[in-house]
C-alpha positions, 0 to 999 in steps of 0.5 A, spaced: 454 481 446 451 487 449 455 493 449 456 496 455 459 503 454 465 505 457 463 511 461 466 508 468 468 515 470 462 519 468 457 513 471 460 513 478 463 520 478 457 524 477 454 521 483 459 518 488 466 521 486 467 527 490 470 532 485 477 534 484 482 540 485 488 542 483 492 538 477 487 532 479 481 533 473 476 528 472 476 529 465 483 528 464 483 521 466 481 516 460 478 517 453 470 517 454 468 513 448 468 506 446 465 500 448 467 493 451 467 490 445 473 494 442 477 491 448 478 484 450 478 482 457 485 481 457 486 488 455 481 491 460 484 487 466 491 490 464 488 497 465 487 495 472 494 495 473 495 502 470 490 505 475 494 502 481 501 505 478 498 512 476 492 514 481 494 517 487 489 513 492 494 507 490 501 510 489 502 517 491 500 522 496 493 520 498 495 513 499 501 516 504 496 520 508 492 515 510 496 509 510 503 512 513 503 519 515 497 518 520 502 513 525 507 515 530 513 513 525 512 518 520 511 525 518 509 529 512 516 532 511 518 536 505 517 544 506 513 547 511 509 550 506 508 544 501 501 541 503 501 544 510 494 542 511 496 535 511 499 536 518 493 538 521 489 533 517 493 527 518 499 528 523 494 531 529 488 528 526 484 534 525 480 530 519 476 535 514 470 533 509 473 536 503 480 536 501 483 534 494 487 528 497 482 525 501 477 526 496 482 523 491 482 517 496 475 516 495 474 517 488 480 513 486 477 507 489 470 507 487 473 508 480 477 502 480 471 498 483 467 500 477 472 498 472 473 491 476 465 490 476 465 492 468 470 486 467 466 481 471 460 483 468 463 482 461 466 475 463 459 473 466 455 475 460 460 473 455 461 466 458 468 466 458 471 459 460 478 459 458 484 459 463 486 466 461 479 469 462 478 465 469 485 469 471 482 475 469 476 474 473 481 473 479 485 479 478 479 483 477 476 480 484 483 481 487 483 489 485 476 489 488 477 486 494 483 490 495 479 497 494 474 495 499 479 493 504 482 500 504 475 503 504 472 499 509 478 501 514 478 508 512 471 509 512 467 504 516 461 503 512 461 505 505 456 503 499 457 496 496 457 495 489 458 488 486 455 490 479 457 495 474 454 502 474 453 504 467 448 510 469 448 516 475 442 513 477 445 506 479 451 509 482 446 512 488 446 507 494 446 507 501 452 505 505 452 497 507 454 494 514 461 493 515 460 485 515 457 485 509 463 489 505 468 484 509 464 478 506 464 480 499 472 482 500 473 475 503 469 471 498 473 475 492 480 473 495 478 466 496 475 465 489 481 469 486 486 465 490 483 459 486 484 461 479 490 465 479 497 462 478 502 460 483 507 464 478 506 467 471 512 464 468 508 458 466 501 460 466 497 461 460 497 468 457 502 474 457 505 474 464 509 480 466 513 482 473 508 484 478 502 480 475 497 478 481 498 470 483 494 466 488 500 468 493 498 475 493 490 473 494 492 469 500 496 474 503 491 479 502 486 474 505 490 473 511 491 481 512 483 481 512 482 475 517 487 478 521 484 485 521 478 481 523 481 477 529 479 471 525 486 467 527 484 460 524 483 464 517 489 468 517 493 462 519 490 458 514 492 463 508 499 464 511 500 457 511 498 456 503 503 462 501 508 458 505 506 452 502 507 454 495 514 455 496 514 461 491 518 466 496 524 466 501 527 471 505 533 475 502 538 479 506 533 485 509 537 491 505 536 487 498 529 488 498 530 495 497 536 497 494 536 500 487 540 500 481 545 494 480 547 489 485 541 489 489 535 484 489 531 490 488 525 489 484 520 483 484 525 479 488 524 473 492 520 476 498 516 480 493 509 477 493 505 484 489 509 490 487 506 496 483 511 496 477 515 502 475 520 503 470 524 509 466 529 508 461 535 511 459 534 518 458 527 518 460 524 513 455 520 509 455 517 512 461 512 508 465 514 511 472 510 512 478 510 517 484 510 512 490 518 513 491 518 520 488 514 523 493 518 520 499 525 521 496 530 526 499 528 533 496 533 539 495 532 546 497 533 551 491 540 551 489 542 545 492 546 539 489 542 537 483 544 530 483 540 530 490 534 532 487 531 525 488 523 527 490 518 531 494 521 529 501 514 527 503 513 521 508 519 522 512 521 518 518 519 521 525 524 523 531 520 518 535 521 512 530 528 514 530 529 515 538 524 509 540 528 504 535 535 501 538 541 502 535 543 495 536 537 493 531 541 492 524 534 494 520 534 501 523 540 503 519 537 500 513 530 503 514 532 510 516 537 515 511 540 520 515 541 527 512 549 529 512 551 522 514 554 516 510 549 512 507 552 505 509 554 503 503 552 496 500 551 492 506 546 497 509 542 498 503 546 504 500 551 506 495 557 509 498 555 516 498 554 521 503 548 525 503 548 533 503 547 536 510 542 542 511 541 547 508 542 543 501 537 538 503 530 540 506 531 541 514 529 534 515 534 529 519 531 523 517 528 520 510 525 513 508 531 509 506 526 503 503 525 508 497 532 511 497 534 512 490 541 511 487 543 518 484 546 515 479 539 512 476 537 519 476 543 521 472 541 515 467 534 517 467 534 524 467 528 523 472 526 523 480 525 517 483 519 514 479 522 508 477 522 504 483 516 499 485 511 500 491 512 493 495 505 492 497 505 485 499 511 481 501 513 475 505 516 478 511 509 480 513 506 473 512 511 470 517 509 475 522 502 474 521 503 467 522 506 468 528 501 473 531 495 468 529 499 462 532 500 466 538 492 468 539 490 461 537 494 458 543 500 455 540 506 460 543 511 455 541 510 455 534 509 463 534 516 464 537 519 459 531 515 464 526 518 470 530 525 467 530 525 467 522 524 474 522 529 476 527 534 471 524 534 474 518 534 481 521 541 480 525 544 477 519 549 473 522 551 477 528 548 473 534 550 479 539 544 482 537 536 481 536 537 474 540 531 469 540 525 470 544 522 464 548 515 464 549 513 465 556 506 467 555 501 469 550 501 477 553 509 477 552 509 474 545 503 478 543 508 484 545 514 481 542 510 480 535 507 487 536 514 490 536 517 486 531 512 488 526 513 495 528 521 495 526 520 490 520 515 493 517 517 501 518 515 506 513 511 501 509 504 503 511 502 498 516 503 501 523 496 505 523 492 500 522 495 495 526 494 500 532 487 500 530 486 493 530 490 492 536 486 497 540 492 501 541 491 507 537 488 511 543 494 510 547 499 511 542 497 516 538 492 520 543 498 525 544 498 527 537 490 528 537 487 521 536 481 520 539 476 514 538 472 518 533 478 518 528 478 510 527 474 512 521 475 518 516 469 522 514 466 521 508 467 526 503 462 532 503 461 532 496 460 525 495 454 526 500 451 532 496 451 528 490 447 523 492 442 527 495 442 525 502 442 518 500 449 517 502 450 519 510 456 521 513 459 517 519 456 518 525 462 521 529 462 526 523 
């Protein structure tokens, strides 16, 4: 078999990667030797999962910047001097063309894409036809589609690579139209859904919790169709997930509860989670920074058992104020400094959080990543053992409702919406009554509101506002204008291509 050098980071890095700053060093990443003959397709595919756990564009501060801190429900949080540039860039939409976080978001996604292309090329050249190899191909196509979906939403037109770039010259490419990029995304996900199993418990090969399934491919495909207002496509993809009978809606708080007693990781609502694990005493350590970046942060000298994280992506005062106290999800989503955490019934652990100044001067935290302090004591780590819930069944039901309404079937949309509201009210019929269909506009507003409350702090809202054309109205008071739909391409990436890669017109 032809030997393709494992120089992914050099090939793309020299031309497309925009450079790194601070602790993020390009040459710290992976060994730069070896050939694909040294690794089986399965081993290469496992590396894609490691990237989602370890690389910041998928699971740490840059992901939070682009997907959550840009909306009206989240703020940077932490201390005033910790990453204070993020406030201007992402809270008030003063985008910049050169910053470690934004550069990393661009770099990491193209790094992932080139690795996916390497796997796909290996499978093609070697003519692998066994079932496990087909599934490896499906996993690579999912991750390539996921990466491009993030990029095209963030930047609009970007370079489109569907073959492996082994040299810097091959990595010099102009931008492609958005429609062409979405065509590749949709094709990748359709093909991934056709070869990935319903679950890995009975599939050939070595499965593990969190491995991609046809349900994950169809859920992401539904998101892509929804973003493109392809209502029929979105409905079809949602119906495929529902018909698989692999998922259900457990009590809301149990999706997130850490430690003993919660459904927690990889529960019945889970469709795709980035896996994280830290053992007793910190070994083995397969930790991830997603929840660590968001958990409560103590001040120097504060109680050590509450040193759970970095305090980023905190709940905004606007979300807390806008959200009715009658919605049971509110106290299961927002954690309050100085207050009781609500115990098991509200996704807590029967503890009272320290008040100011023992915790940073932040009144609200994202309870959906709330770590059990006992787990910190057990592991000796901050909240690095918590999975990132990327795709879940509740979103599928809400996407189905939206597609049904837009296609003129408001009664069906009301039925789908009720599944989410019934779960949320948790048997208390005095709150969150069913919403009957009146007309399309009324149901559209109801679905928008439901998405805000159900999916709060999970990274959906900014792109929901963009695709609904509501971003200027909602985010305008924060500084958002039409040009803020797309982020400027990192200037270093443009410079490294000698001008082949052009900046976004608005920037």
